Predicted model as a PDB file, atoms N, CA, C, CB and O in Angstrom, pLDDT in the B-factor column:
MODEL        1                                                                  
ATOM      1  N   MET A   1      25.351   0.827  20.655  1.00 61.00           N  
ATOM      2  CA  MET A   1      24.673   0.079  19.509  1.00 61.00           C  
ATOM      3  C   MET A   1      23.261   0.729  19.422  1.00 61.00           C  
ATOM      4  CB  MET A   1      24.579  -1.604  19.777  1.00 61.00           C  
ATOM      5  O   MET A   1      22.726   0.719  18.313  1.00 61.00           O  
ATOM      6  N   LYS A   2      22.632   1.264  20.415  1.00 72.00           N  
ATOM      7  CA  LYS A   2      21.351   1.820  20.250  1.00 72.00           C  
ATOM      8  C   LYS A   2      21.347   2.891  19.266  1.00 72.00           C  
ATOM      9  CB  LYS A   2      20.842   2.290  21.486  1.00 72.00           C  
ATOM     10  O   LYS A   2      20.415   3.025  18.472  1.00 72.00           O  
ATOM     11  N   TYR A   3      22.451   3.728  19.296  1.00 78.00           N  
ATOM     12  CA  TYR A   3      22.559   4.953  18.343  1.00 78.00           C  
ATOM     13  C   TYR A   3      22.703   4.422  16.927  1.00 78.00           C  
ATOM     14  CB  TYR A   3      23.849   5.928  18.703  1.00 78.00           C  
ATOM     15  O   TYR A   3      22.198   5.055  16.000  1.00 78.00           O  
ATOM     16  N   VAL A   4      23.353   3.314  16.716  1.00 84.00           N  
ATOM     17  CA  VAL A   4      23.635   2.788  15.367  1.00 84.00           C  
ATOM     18  C   VAL A   4      22.218   2.339  14.772  1.00 84.00           C  
ATOM     19  CB  VAL A   4      24.732   1.520  15.431  1.00 84.00           C  
ATOM     20  O   VAL A   4      21.924   2.543  13.595  1.00 84.00           O  
ATOM     21  N   ASN A   5      21.501   1.811  15.541  1.00 83.00           N  
ATOM     22  CA  ASN A   5      20.136   1.245  15.081  1.00 83.00           C  
ATOM     23  C   ASN A   5      19.244   2.626  14.756  1.00 83.00           C  
ATOM     24  CB  ASN A   5      19.366   0.196  16.387  1.00 83.00           C  
ATOM     25  O   ASN A   5      18.490   2.687  13.785  1.00 83.00           O  
ATOM     26  N   THR A   6      19.414   3.605  15.601  1.00 82.00           N  
ATOM     27  CA  THR A   6      18.547   4.793  15.263  1.00 82.00           C  
ATOM     28  C   THR A   6      19.099   5.503  14.222  1.00 82.00           C  
ATOM     29  CB  THR A   6      18.336   5.719  16.375  1.00 82.00           C  
ATOM     30  O   THR A   6      18.294   6.138  13.541  1.00 82.00           O  
ATOM     31  N   ILE A   7      20.414   5.569  13.881  1.00 85.00           N  
ATOM     32  CA  ILE A   7      20.853   6.159  12.712  1.00 85.00           C  
ATOM     33  C   ILE A   7      20.597   5.392  11.396  1.00 85.00           C  
ATOM     34  CB  ILE A   7      22.215   6.397  12.869  1.00 85.00           C  
ATOM     35  O   ILE A   7      20.383   5.961  10.325  1.00 85.00           O  
ATOM     36  N   ARG A   8      20.639   4.055  11.566  1.00 87.00           N  
ATOM     37  CA  ARG A   8      20.222   3.196  10.460  1.00 87.00           C  
ATOM     38  C   ARG A   8      18.703   3.409  10.099  1.00 87.00           C  
ATOM     39  CB  ARG A   8      20.489   1.701  10.839  1.00 87.00           C  
ATOM     40  O   ARG A   8      18.325   3.604   8.944  1.00 87.00           O  
ATOM     41  N   ARG A   9      17.832   3.353  11.237  1.00 87.00           N  
ATOM     42  CA  ARG A   9      16.439   3.619  10.925  1.00 87.00           C  
ATOM     43  C   ARG A   9      16.188   5.016  10.421  1.00 87.00           C  
ATOM     44  CB  ARG A   9      15.609   3.379  12.116  1.00 87.00           C  
ATOM     45  O   ARG A   9      15.279   5.101   9.595  1.00 87.00           O  
ATOM     46  N   TRP A  10      16.833   6.167  10.762  1.00 86.00           N  
ATOM     47  CA  TRP A  10      16.683   7.284  10.246  1.00 86.00           C  
ATOM     48  C   TRP A  10      17.187   7.417   8.641  1.00 86.00           C  
ATOM     49  CB  TRP A  10      17.330   8.140  11.160  1.00 86.00           C  
ATOM     50  O   TRP A  10      16.630   8.127   7.804  1.00 86.00           O  
ATOM     51  N   GLY A  11      18.136   6.735   8.453  1.00 87.00           N  
ATOM     52  CA  GLY A  11      18.704   6.677   7.060  1.00 87.00           C  
ATOM     53  C   GLY A  11      17.701   6.016   6.108  1.00 87.00           C  
ATOM     54  O   GLY A  11      17.347   6.535   5.049  1.00 87.00           O  
ATOM     55  N   VAL A  12      17.309   4.940   6.523  1.00 88.00           N  
ATOM     56  CA  VAL A  12      16.218   4.071   5.660  1.00 88.00           C  
ATOM     57  C   VAL A  12      15.037   4.874   5.535  1.00 88.00           C  
ATOM     58  CB  VAL A  12      15.770   2.629   6.346  1.00 88.00           C  
ATOM     59  O   VAL A  12      14.581   5.016   4.401  1.00 88.00           O  
ATOM     60  N   SER A  13      14.415   5.470   6.586  1.00 88.00           N  
ATOM     61  CA  SER A  13      13.318   6.220   6.497  1.00 88.00           C  
ATOM     62  C   SER A  13      13.478   7.388   5.713  1.00 88.00           C  
ATOM     63  CB  SER A  13      12.891   6.524   7.686  1.00 88.00           C  
ATOM     64  O   SER A  13      12.549   7.780   5.007  1.00 88.00           O  
ATOM     65  N   SER A  14      14.601   8.006   5.767  1.00 90.00           N  
ATOM     66  CA  SER A  14      14.677   9.216   4.852  1.00 90.00           C  
ATOM     67  C   SER A  14      14.780   8.862   3.407  1.00 90.00           C  
ATOM     68  CB  SER A  14      15.872  10.086   5.202  1.00 90.00           C  
ATOM     69  O   SER A  14      14.222   9.560   2.560  1.00 90.00           O  
ATOM     70  N   LEU A  15      15.443   7.847   3.106  1.00 88.00           N  
ATOM     71  CA  LEU A  15      15.435   7.252   1.708  1.00 88.00           C  
ATOM     72  C   LEU A  15      14.025   7.018   1.279  1.00 88.00           C  
ATOM     73  CB  LEU A  15      16.236   5.893   1.634  1.00 88.00           C  
ATOM     74  O   LEU A  15      13.599   7.550   0.254  1.00 88.00           O  
ATOM     75  N   LEU A  16      13.343   6.307   1.961  1.00 88.00           N  
ATOM     76  CA  LEU A  16      11.887   5.873   1.672  1.00 88.00           C  
ATOM     77  C   LEU A  16      11.117   7.134   1.552  1.00 88.00           C  
ATOM     78  CB  LEU A  16      11.233   4.917   2.839  1.00 88.00           C  
ATOM     79  O   LEU A  16      10.335   7.208   0.604  1.00 88.00           O  
ATOM     80  N   THR A  17      11.214   8.112   2.345  1.00 89.00           N  
ATOM     81  CA  THR A  17      10.530   9.291   2.333  1.00 89.00           C  
ATOM     82  C   THR A  17      10.870  10.018   1.076  1.00 89.00           C  
ATOM     83  CB  THR A  17      10.816  10.072   3.531  1.00 89.00           C  
ATOM     84  O   THR A  17       9.968  10.570   0.446  1.00 89.00           O  
ATOM     85  N   PHE A  18      12.039  10.056   0.686  1.00 88.00           N  
ATOM     86  CA  PHE A  18      12.488  10.828  -0.379  1.00 88.00           C  
ATOM     87  C   PHE A  18      11.957  10.235  -1.730  1.00 88.00           C  
ATOM     88  CB  PHE A  18      14.007  10.903  -0.337  1.00 88.00           C  
ATOM     89  O   PHE A  18      11.535  10.925  -2.658  1.00 88.00           O  
ATOM     90  N   LEU A  19      12.040   8.712  -1.720  1.00 86.00           N  
ATOM     91  CA  LEU A  19      11.507   8.045  -2.962  1.00 86.00           C  
ATOM     92  C   LEU A  19       9.931   8.253  -3.123  1.00 86.00           C  
ATOM     93  CB  LEU A  19      11.843   6.464  -2.905  1.00 86.00           C  
ATOM     94  O   LEU A  19       9.433   8.488  -4.224  1.00 86.00           O  
ATOM     95  N   LEU A  20       9.212   8.155  -1.997  1.00 87.00           N  
ATOM     96  CA  LEU A  20       7.793   8.407  -1.982  1.00 87.00           C  
ATOM     97  C   LEU A  20       7.516   9.954  -2.475  1.00 87.00           C  
ATOM     98  CB  LEU A  20       7.222   8.124  -0.469  1.00 87.00           C  
ATOM     99  O   LEU A  20       6.544  10.214  -3.184  1.00 87.00           O  
ATOM    100  N   TYR A  21       8.332  10.832  -2.096  1.00 85.00           N  
ATOM    101  CA  TYR A  21       8.100  12.189  -2.418  1.00 85.00           C  
ATOM    102  C   TYR A  21       8.374  12.269  -3.980  1.00 85.00           C  
ATOM    103  CB  TYR A  21       9.041  13.179  -1.528  1.00 85.00           C  
ATOM    104  O   TYR A  21       7.493  12.777  -4.673  1.00 85.00           O  
ATOM    105  N   GLU A  22       9.455  11.835  -4.542  1.00 82.00           N  
ATOM    106  CA  GLU A  22       9.702  11.766  -5.918  1.00 82.00           C  
ATOM    107  C   GLU A  22       8.661  11.137  -6.791  1.00 82.00           C  
ATOM    108  CB  GLU A  22      10.875  11.107  -6.095  1.00 82.00           C  
ATOM    109  O   GLU A  22       8.414  11.608  -7.901  1.00 82.00           O  
ATOM    110  N   VAL A  23       8.014  10.030  -6.294  1.00 83.00           N  
ATOM    111  CA  VAL A  23       6.857   9.309  -7.075  1.00 83.00           C  
ATOM    112  C   VAL A  23       5.762  10.320  -7.073  1.00 83.00           C  
ATOM    113  CB  VAL A  23       6.333   7.854  -6.378  1.00 83.00           C  
ATOM    114  O   VAL A  23       5.227  10.664  -8.127  1.00 83.00           O  
ATOM    115  N   ILE A  24       5.382  10.849  -5.805  1.00 83.00           N  
ATOM    116  CA  ILE A  24       4.206  11.737  -5.853  1.00 83.00           C  
ATOM    117  C   ILE A  24       4.487  12.949  -6.666  1.00 83.00           C  
ATOM    118  CB  ILE A  24       3.773  12.150  -4.464  1.00 83.00           C  
ATOM    119  O   ILE A  24       3.566  13.385  -7.356  1.00 83.00           O  
ATOM    120  N   TRP A  25       5.516  13.487  -6.673  1.00 80.00           N  
ATOM    121  CA  TRP A  25       5.986  14.692  -7.280  1.00 80.00           C  
ATOM    122  C   TRP A  25       5.933  14.528  -8.882  1.00 80.00           C  
ATOM    123  CB  TRP A  25       7.464  15.007  -6.751  1.00 80.00           C  
ATOM    124  O   TRP A  25       5.494  15.422  -9.606  1.00 80.00           O  
ATOM    125  N   SER A  26       6.405  13.343  -9.347  1.00 78.00           N  
ATOM    126  CA  SER A  26       6.385  13.156 -10.782  1.00 78.00           C  
ATOM    127  C   SER A  26       5.001  12.731 -11.302  1.00 78.00           C  
ATOM    128  CB  SER A  26       7.422  12.128 -11.171  1.00 78.00           C  
ATOM    129  O   SER A  26       4.732  12.889 -12.492  1.00 78.00           O  
ATOM    130  N   VAL A  27       4.093  12.183 -10.424  1.00 80.00           N  
ATOM    131  CA  VAL A  27       2.716  11.927 -10.937  1.00 80.00           C  
ATOM    132  C   VAL A  27       1.899  13.262 -10.905  1.00 80.00           C  
ATOM    133  CB  VAL A  27       1.981  10.789 -10.054  1.00 80.00           C  
ATOM    134  O   VAL A  27       1.003  13.393 -11.739  1.00 80.00           O  
ATOM    135  N   THR A  28       2.113  14.143 -10.110  1.00 81.00           N  
ATOM    136  CA  THR A  28       1.279  15.409  -9.901  1.00 81.00           C  
ATOM    137  C   THR A  28       1.901  16.548 -10.863  1.00 81.00           C  
ATOM    138  CB  THR A  28       1.318  15.903  -8.250  1.00 81.00           C  
ATOM    139  O   THR A  28       1.243  17.547 -11.154  1.00 81.00           O  
ATOM    140  N   SER A  29       3.169  16.338 -11.320  1.00 77.00           N  
ATOM    141  CA  SER A  29       3.674  17.505 -11.976  1.00 77.00           C  
ATOM    142  C   SER A  29       3.805  16.980 -13.490  1.00 77.00           C  
ATOM    143  CB  SER A  29       5.119  18.056 -11.287  1.00 77.00           C  
ATOM    144  O   SER A  29       3.997  17.829 -14.360  1.00 77.00           O  
ATOM    145  N   HIS A  30       3.721  15.758 -13.813  1.00 72.00           N  
ATOM    146  CA  HIS A  30       3.740  15.143 -15.142  1.00 72.00           C  
ATOM    147  C   HIS A  30       5.143  15.304 -15.753  1.00 72.00           C  
ATOM    148  CB  HIS A  30       2.648  15.786 -16.071  1.00 72.00           C  
ATOM    149  O   HIS A  30       5.297  15.300 -16.974  1.00 72.00           O  
ATOM    150  N   THR A  31       6.162  15.445 -14.888  1.00 69.00           N  
ATOM    151  CA  THR A  31       7.513  15.451 -15.408  1.00 69.00           C  
ATOM    152  C   THR A  31       8.291  14.522 -14.611  1.00 69.00           C  
ATOM    153  CB  THR A  31       8.138  16.819 -15.400  1.00 69.00           C  
ATOM    154  O   THR A  31       7.867  14.068 -13.548  1.00 69.00           O  
ATOM    155  N   TRP A  32       9.513  14.209 -15.145  1.00 68.00           N  
ATOM    156  CA  TRP A  32      10.469  13.415 -14.403  1.00 68.00           C  
ATOM    157  C   TRP A  32      11.367  14.210 -13.644  1.00 68.00           C  
ATOM    158  CB  TRP A  32      11.220  12.569 -15.248  1.00 68.00           C  
ATOM    159  O   TRP A  32      12.130  14.999 -14.202  1.00 68.00           O  
ATOM    160  N   PRO A  33      11.329  14.038 -12.239  1.00 61.00           N  
ATOM    161  CA  PRO A  33      12.106  14.976 -11.400  1.00 61.00           C  
ATOM    162  C   PRO A  33      13.633  14.855 -11.544  1.00 61.00           C  
ATOM    163  CB  PRO A  33      11.741  14.762  -9.957  1.00 61.00           C  
ATOM    164  O   PRO A  33      14.374  15.713 -11.065  1.00 61.00           O  
ATOM    165  N   LEU A  34      14.085  13.805 -12.192  1.00 63.00           N  
ATOM    166  CA  LEU A  34      15.519  13.723 -12.088  1.00 63.00           C  
ATOM    167  C   LEU A  34      16.196  14.674 -13.269  1.00 63.00           C  
ATOM    168  CB  LEU A  34      15.968  12.134 -12.218  1.00 63.00           C  
ATOM    169  O   LEU A  34      17.414  14.733 -13.443  1.00 63.00           O  
ATOM    170  N   HIS A  35      15.395  15.279 -13.916  1.00 67.00           N  
ATOM    171  CA  HIS A  35      15.834  16.322 -14.979  1.00 67.00           C  
ATOM    172  C   HIS A  35      16.114  17.642 -14.275  1.00 67.00           C  
ATOM    173  CB  HIS A  35      14.687  16.554 -16.130  1.00 67.00           C  
ATOM    174  O   HIS A  35      16.634  18.584 -14.873  1.00 67.00           O  
ATOM    175  N   ASP A  36      15.742  17.695 -12.934  1.00 70.00           N  
ATOM    176  CA  ASP A  36      15.977  19.022 -12.254  1.00 70.00           C  
ATOM    177  C   ASP A  36      17.453  19.351 -12.049  1.00 70.00           C  
ATOM    178  CB  ASP A  36      15.285  19.041 -10.881  1.00 70.00           C  
ATOM    179  O   ASP A  36      17.784  20.533 -11.958  1.00 70.00           O  
ATOM    180  N   GLY A  37      18.297  18.442 -11.978  1.00 78.00           N  
ATOM    181  CA  GLY A  37      19.646  18.659 -11.604  1.00 78.00           C  
ATOM    182  C   GLY A  37      19.956  18.209 -10.234  1.00 78.00           C  
ATOM    183  O   GLY A  37      19.132  18.084  -9.328  1.00 78.00           O  
ATOM    184  N   TRP A  38      21.407  17.945 -10.158  1.00 81.00           N  
ATOM    185  CA  TRP A  38      21.746  17.401  -8.750  1.00 81.00           C  
ATOM    186  C   TRP A  38      21.506  18.338  -7.553  1.00 81.00           C  
ATOM    187  CB  TRP A  38      23.217  17.019  -8.706  1.00 81.00           C  
ATOM    188  O   TRP A  38      21.182  17.838  -6.475  1.00 81.00           O  
ATOM    189  N   MET A  39      21.631  19.530  -7.667  1.00 85.00           N  
ATOM    190  CA  MET A  39      21.319  20.504  -6.574  1.00 85.00           C  
ATOM    191  C   MET A  39      19.921  20.511  -6.061  1.00 85.00           C  
ATOM    192  CB  MET A  39      21.611  21.851  -7.022  1.00 85.00           C  
ATOM    193  O   MET A  39      19.639  20.554  -4.864  1.00 85.00           O  
ATOM    194  N   VAL A  40      19.086  20.466  -7.015  1.00 82.00           N  
ATOM    195  CA  VAL A  40      17.616  20.280  -6.570  1.00 82.00           C  
ATOM    196  C   VAL A  40      17.435  18.897  -5.911  1.00 82.00           C  
ATOM    197  CB  VAL A  40      16.593  20.403  -7.838  1.00 82.00           C  
ATOM    198  O   VAL A  40      16.717  18.857  -4.912  1.00 82.00           O  
ATOM    199  N   LEU A  41      17.988  17.791  -6.343  1.00 81.00           N  
ATOM    200  CA  LEU A  41      17.892  16.524  -5.719  1.00 81.00           C  
ATOM    201  C   LEU A  41      18.473  16.612  -4.382  1.00 81.00           C  
ATOM    202  CB  LEU A  41      18.542  15.470  -6.511  1.00 81.00           C  
ATOM    203  O   LEU A  41      17.881  16.103  -3.430  1.00 81.00           O  
ATOM    204  N   ALA A  42      19.569  17.211  -4.237  1.00 85.00           N  
ATOM    205  CA  ALA A  42      20.358  17.165  -2.935  1.00 85.00           C  
ATOM    206  C   ALA A  42      19.508  17.967  -1.883  1.00 85.00           C  
ATOM    207  CB  ALA A  42      21.902  17.834  -3.110  1.00 85.00           C  
ATOM    208  O   ALA A  42      19.353  17.547  -0.736  1.00 85.00           O  
ATOM    209  N   THR A  43      18.996  19.079  -2.311  1.00 87.00           N  
ATOM    210  CA  THR A  43      18.095  19.874  -1.410  1.00 87.00           C  
ATOM    211  C   THR A  43      16.872  18.970  -0.968  1.00 87.00           C  
ATOM    212  CB  THR A  43      17.564  21.224  -2.180  1.00 87.00           C  
ATOM    213  O   THR A  43      16.445  18.949   0.187  1.00 87.00           O  
ATOM    214  N   ASP A  44      16.404  18.293  -1.918  1.00 85.00           N  
ATOM    215  CA  ASP A  44      15.137  17.574  -1.530  1.00 85.00           C  
ATOM    216  C   ASP A  44      15.504  16.337  -0.552  1.00 85.00           C  
ATOM    217  CB  ASP A  44      14.351  17.028  -2.906  1.00 85.00           C  
ATOM    218  O   ASP A  44      14.718  16.018   0.340  1.00 85.00           O  
ATOM    219  N   VAL A  45      16.679  15.680  -0.741  1.00 86.00           N  
ATOM    220  CA  VAL A  45      17.082  14.748   0.089  1.00 86.00           C  
ATOM    221  C   VAL A  45      17.361  15.334   1.505  1.00 86.00           C  
ATOM    222  CB  VAL A  45      18.211  14.099  -0.493  1.00 86.00           C  
ATOM    223  O   VAL A  45      17.065  14.703   2.519  1.00 86.00           O  
ATOM    224  N   LEU A  46      17.930  16.538   1.534  1.00 90.00           N  
ATOM    225  CA  LEU A  46      18.099  17.124   2.851  1.00 90.00           C  
ATOM    226  C   LEU A  46      16.863  17.539   3.579  1.00 90.00           C  
ATOM    227  CB  LEU A  46      18.932  18.251   2.742  1.00 90.00           C  
ATOM    228  O   LEU A  46      16.780  17.439   4.803  1.00 90.00           O  
ATOM    229  N   TYR A  47      15.859  18.028   2.791  1.00 89.00           N  
ATOM    230  CA  TYR A  47      14.550  18.413   3.274  1.00 89.00           C  
ATOM    231  C   TYR A  47      13.846  17.009   4.045  1.00 89.00           C  
ATOM    232  CB  TYR A  47      13.619  19.001   1.904  1.00 89.00           C  
ATOM    233  O   TYR A  47      13.365  16.972   5.178  1.00 89.00           O  
ATOM    234  N   CYS A  48      13.936  16.060   3.205  1.00 88.00           N  
ATOM    235  CA  CYS A  48      13.358  14.803   3.684  1.00 88.00           C  
ATOM    236  C   CYS A  48      14.112  14.132   4.865  1.00 88.00           C  
ATOM    237  CB  CYS A  48      13.301  13.844   2.539  1.00 88.00           C  
ATOM    238  O   CYS A  48      13.546  13.409   5.684  1.00 88.00           O  
ATOM    239  N   SER A  49      15.383  14.420   4.883  1.00 91.00           N  
ATOM    240  CA  SER A  49      16.184  13.823   6.046  1.00 91.00           C  
ATOM    241  C   SER A  49      15.800  14.706   7.281  1.00 91.00           C  
ATOM    242  CB  SER A  49      17.876  13.843   5.760  1.00 91.00           C  
ATOM    243  O   SER A  49      15.676  14.185   8.389  1.00 91.00           O  
ATOM    244  N   VAL A  50      15.623  15.974   7.093  1.00 92.00           N  
ATOM    245  CA  VAL A  50      15.398  16.819   8.265  1.00 92.00           C  
ATOM    246  C   VAL A  50      13.922  16.680   8.827  1.00 92.00           C  
ATOM    247  CB  VAL A  50      15.696  18.309   7.883  1.00 92.00           C  
ATOM    248  O   VAL A  50      13.652  16.790  10.023  1.00 92.00           O  
ATOM    249  N   PHE A  51      12.996  16.425   7.821  1.00 90.00           N  
ATOM    250  CA  PHE A  51      11.632  16.044   8.097  1.00 90.00           C  
ATOM    251  C   PHE A  51      11.544  14.725   8.923  1.00 90.00           C  
ATOM    252  CB  PHE A  51      10.877  15.899   6.780  1.00 90.00           C  
ATOM    253  O   PHE A  51      10.815  14.691   9.914  1.00 90.00           O  
ATOM    254  N   VAL A  52      12.239  13.684   8.554  1.00 91.00           N  
ATOM    255  CA  VAL A  52      12.347  12.420   9.350  1.00 91.00           C  
ATOM    256  C   VAL A  52      12.932  12.575  10.606  1.00 91.00           C  
ATOM    257  CB  VAL A  52      13.088  11.426   8.684  1.00 91.00           C  
ATOM    258  O   VAL A  52      12.396  12.088  11.601  1.00 91.00           O  
ATOM    259  N   ALA A  53      14.051  13.246  10.670  1.00 90.00           N  
ATOM    260  CA  ALA A  53      14.824  13.408  11.963  1.00 90.00           C  
ATOM    261  C   ALA A  53      13.691  14.169  13.004  1.00 90.00           C  
ATOM    262  CB  ALA A  53      16.351  14.410  11.686  1.00 90.00           C  
ATOM    263  O   ALA A  53      13.451  13.718  14.124  1.00 90.00           O  
ATOM    264  N   SER A  54      13.096  15.283  12.502  1.00 91.00           N  
ATOM    265  CA  SER A  54      12.173  15.883  13.461  1.00 91.00           C  
ATOM    266  C   SER A  54      10.966  15.012  13.792  1.00 91.00           C  
ATOM    267  CB  SER A  54      11.699  17.192  12.935  1.00 91.00           C  
ATOM    268  O   SER A  54      10.504  15.026  14.933  1.00 91.00           O  
ATOM    269  N   SER A  55      10.437  14.249  12.824  1.00 89.00           N  
ATOM    270  CA  SER A  55       9.420  13.300  13.113  1.00 89.00           C  
ATOM    271  C   SER A  55       9.779  12.304  14.221  1.00 89.00           C  
ATOM    272  CB  SER A  55       9.094  12.582  11.889  1.00 89.00           C  
ATOM    273  O   SER A  55       9.007  12.072  15.151  1.00 89.00           O  
ATOM    274  N   MET A  56      10.949  11.738  14.091  1.00 86.00           N  
ATOM    275  CA  MET A  56      11.512  10.836  15.039  1.00 86.00           C  
ATOM    276  C   MET A  56      11.639  11.417  16.422  1.00 86.00           C  
ATOM    277  CB  MET A  56      12.811  10.394  14.573  1.00 86.00           C  
ATOM    278  O   MET A  56      11.321  10.769  17.419  1.00 86.00           O  
ATOM    279  N   ALA A  57      12.146  12.744  16.476  1.00 87.00           N  
ATOM    280  CA  ALA A  57      12.320  13.398  17.731  1.00 87.00           C  
ATOM    281  C   ALA A  57      11.083  13.641  18.368  1.00 87.00           C  
ATOM    282  CB  ALA A  57      13.024  14.608  17.604  1.00 87.00           C  
ATOM    283  O   ALA A  57      11.011  13.467  19.585  1.00 87.00           O  
ATOM    284  N   ILE A  58       9.992  14.057  17.658  1.00 85.00           N  
ATOM    285  CA  ILE A  58       8.726  14.346  18.187  1.00 85.00           C  
ATOM    286  C   ILE A  58       8.046  12.898  18.685  1.00 85.00           C  
ATOM    287  CB  ILE A  58       7.844  15.137  17.036  1.00 85.00           C  
ATOM    288  O   ILE A  58       7.402  12.877  19.733  1.00 85.00           O  
ATOM    289  N   CYS A  59       8.205  11.805  17.956  1.00 81.00           N  
ATOM    290  CA  CYS A  59       7.715  10.594  18.265  1.00 81.00           C  
ATOM    291  C   CYS A  59       8.359  10.076  19.659  1.00 81.00           C  
ATOM    292  CB  CYS A  59       7.979   9.672  17.083  1.00 81.00           C  
ATOM    293  O   CYS A  59       7.674   9.494  20.500  1.00 81.00           O  
ATOM    294  N   GLY A  60       9.777  10.349  19.829  1.00 80.00           N  
ATOM    295  CA  GLY A  60      10.466   9.994  20.858  1.00 80.00           C  
ATOM    296  C   GLY A  60      10.012  10.783  22.147  1.00 80.00           C  
ATOM    297  O   GLY A  60       9.895  10.261  23.256  1.00 80.00           O  
ATOM    298  N   ALA A  61       9.765  12.141  21.849  1.00 80.00           N  
ATOM    299  CA  ALA A  61       9.275  12.951  22.973  1.00 80.00           C  
ATOM    300  C   ALA A  61       7.923  12.534  23.481  1.00 80.00           C  
ATOM    301  CB  ALA A  61       9.215  14.377  22.579  1.00 80.00           C  
ATOM    302  O   ALA A  61       7.678  12.426  24.683  1.00 80.00           O  
ATOM    303  N   LEU A  62       7.064  12.306  22.534  1.00 74.00           N  
ATOM    304  CA  LEU A  62       5.705  11.851  22.942  1.00 74.00           C  
ATOM    305  C   LEU A  62       5.741  10.483  23.628  1.00 74.00           C  
ATOM    306  CB  LEU A  62       4.770  11.780  21.709  1.00 74.00           C  
ATOM    307  O   LEU A  62       4.914  10.277  24.516  1.00 74.00           O  
ATOM    308  N   SER A  63       6.569   9.584  23.321  1.00 72.00           N  
ATOM    309  CA  SER A  63       6.612   8.277  23.985  1.00 72.00           C  
ATOM    310  C   SER A  63       7.046   8.378  25.347  1.00 72.00           C  
ATOM    311  CB  SER A  63       7.478   7.347  23.294  1.00 72.00           C  
ATOM    312  O   SER A  63       6.803   7.436  26.100  1.00 72.00           O  
ATOM    313  N   ARG A  64       7.758   9.560  25.840  1.00 74.00           N  
ATOM    314  CA  ARG A  64       8.063   9.729  27.272  1.00 74.00           C  
ATOM    315  C   ARG A  64       6.962  10.308  28.003  1.00 74.00           C  
ATOM    316  CB  ARG A  64       9.242  10.561  27.480  1.00 74.00           C  
ATOM    317  O   ARG A  64       7.094  10.415  29.222  1.00 74.00           O  
ATOM    318  N   ILE A  65       5.926  10.688  27.467  1.00 75.00           N  
ATOM    319  CA  ILE A  65       4.656  11.269  28.113  1.00 75.00           C  
ATOM    320  C   ILE A  65       3.841  10.153  28.686  1.00 75.00           C  
ATOM    321  CB  ILE A  65       3.762  12.085  27.067  1.00 75.00           C  
ATOM    322  O   ILE A  65       3.672   9.177  27.955  1.00 75.00           O  
ATOM    323  N   ARG A  66       3.389  10.145  29.705  1.00 68.00           N  
ATOM    324  CA  ARG A  66       2.671   9.079  30.414  1.00 68.00           C  
ATOM    325  C   ARG A  66       1.517   8.656  29.626  1.00 68.00           C  
ATOM    326  CB  ARG A  66       2.224   9.509  31.783  1.00 68.00           C  
ATOM    327  O   ARG A  66       1.293   7.448  29.552  1.00 68.00           O  
ATOM    328  N   VAL A  67       0.701   9.542  28.985  1.00 66.00           N  
ATOM    329  CA  VAL A  67      -0.484   9.143  28.273  1.00 66.00           C  
ATOM    330  C   VAL A  67      -0.220   8.420  26.952  1.00 66.00           C  
ATOM    331  CB  VAL A  67      -1.306  10.329  28.023  1.00 66.00           C  
ATOM    332  O   VAL A  67      -1.025   7.645  26.435  1.00 66.00           O  
ATOM    333  N   PHE A  68       1.034   8.755  26.427  1.00 64.00           N  
ATOM    334  CA  PHE A  68       1.257   8.091  25.132  1.00 64.00           C  
ATOM    335  C   PHE A  68       2.293   6.827  25.277  1.00 64.00           C  
ATOM    336  CB  PHE A  68       1.832   9.198  24.080  1.00 64.00           C  
ATOM    337  O   PHE A  68       2.778   6.287  24.283  1.00 64.00           O  
ATOM    338  N   ARG A  69       2.562   6.442  26.525  1.00 64.00           N  
ATOM    339  CA  ARG A  69       3.510   5.346  26.619  1.00 64.00           C  
ATOM    340  C   ARG A  69       2.954   3.946  26.109  1.00 64.00           C  
ATOM    341  CB  ARG A  69       3.948   5.229  28.078  1.00 64.00           C  
ATOM    342  O   ARG A  69       3.733   3.055  25.771  1.00 64.00           O  
ATOM    343  N   ARG A  70       1.567   3.790  26.068  1.00 67.00           N  
ATOM    344  CA  ARG A  70       1.079   2.569  25.565  1.00 67.00           C  
ATOM    345  C   ARG A  70       1.121   2.531  24.069  1.00 67.00           C  
ATOM    346  CB  ARG A  70      -0.273   2.334  26.047  1.00 67.00           C  
ATOM    347  O   ARG A  70       0.808   1.474  23.521  1.00 67.00           O  
ATOM    348  N   ILE A  71       1.480   3.591  23.329  1.00 66.00           N  
ATOM    349  CA  ILE A  71       1.431   3.507  21.947  1.00 66.00           C  
ATOM    350  C   ILE A  71       2.818   3.177  21.572  1.00 66.00           C  
ATOM    351  CB  ILE A  71       0.900   4.767  21.288  1.00 66.00           C  
ATOM    352  O   ILE A  71       3.811   3.714  22.061  1.00 66.00           O  
ATOM    353  N   ASP A  72       2.818   2.170  20.585  1.00 66.00           N  
ATOM    354  CA  ASP A  72       4.235   1.839  20.012  1.00 66.00           C  
ATOM    355  C   ASP A  72       4.499   2.502  18.881  1.00 66.00           C  
ATOM    356  CB  ASP A  72       4.458   0.445  19.700  1.00 66.00           C  
ATOM    357  O   ASP A  72       3.901   2.195  17.850  1.00 66.00           O  
ATOM    358  N   PHE A  73       5.340   3.409  18.898  1.00 61.00           N  
ATOM    359  CA  PHE A  73       5.648   4.221  17.623  1.00 61.00           C  
ATOM    360  C   PHE A  73       6.547   3.680  16.625  1.00 61.00           C  
ATOM    361  CB  PHE A  73       6.213   5.464  17.961  1.00 61.00           C  
ATOM    362  O   PHE A  73       6.598   4.232  15.526  1.00 61.00           O  
ATOM    363  N   TRP A  74       7.287   2.629  16.883  1.00 63.00           N  
ATOM    364  CA  TRP A  74       8.318   2.091  16.031  1.00 63.00           C  
ATOM    365  C   TRP A  74       7.986   0.829  15.518  1.00 63.00           C  
ATOM    366  CB  TRP A  74       9.548   1.994  16.688  1.00 63.00           C  
ATOM    367  O   TRP A  74       8.885   0.285  14.878  1.00 63.00           O  
ATOM    368  N   SER A  75       6.956   0.241  15.628  1.00 57.00           N  
ATOM    369  CA  SER A  75       6.632  -0.985  14.890  1.00 57.00           C  
ATOM    370  C   SER A  75       5.685  -0.717  13.777  1.00 57.00           C  
ATOM    371  CB  SER A  75       6.050  -2.024  15.800  1.00 57.00           C  
ATOM    372  O   SER A  75       5.307  -1.639  13.053  1.00 57.00           O  
TER     373      SER A  75                                                      
ENDMDL                                                                          
END                                                                             
């Protein structure tokens, strides 16, 4: 059950990161990013998913270090 919650958290975080990325990209480039095509969107989703997974892994590793145990990374 713990892994299901982790995967669910990873999926939601990946989607939110991707949406934030698209909003920032559309504001800074003055174009609508959905016109790029499905391949560009798929690679952007993949990049955001890898970024979130690596961030979660780093936070998990840091939470195991004694100095960082008092920090709650997940709330």
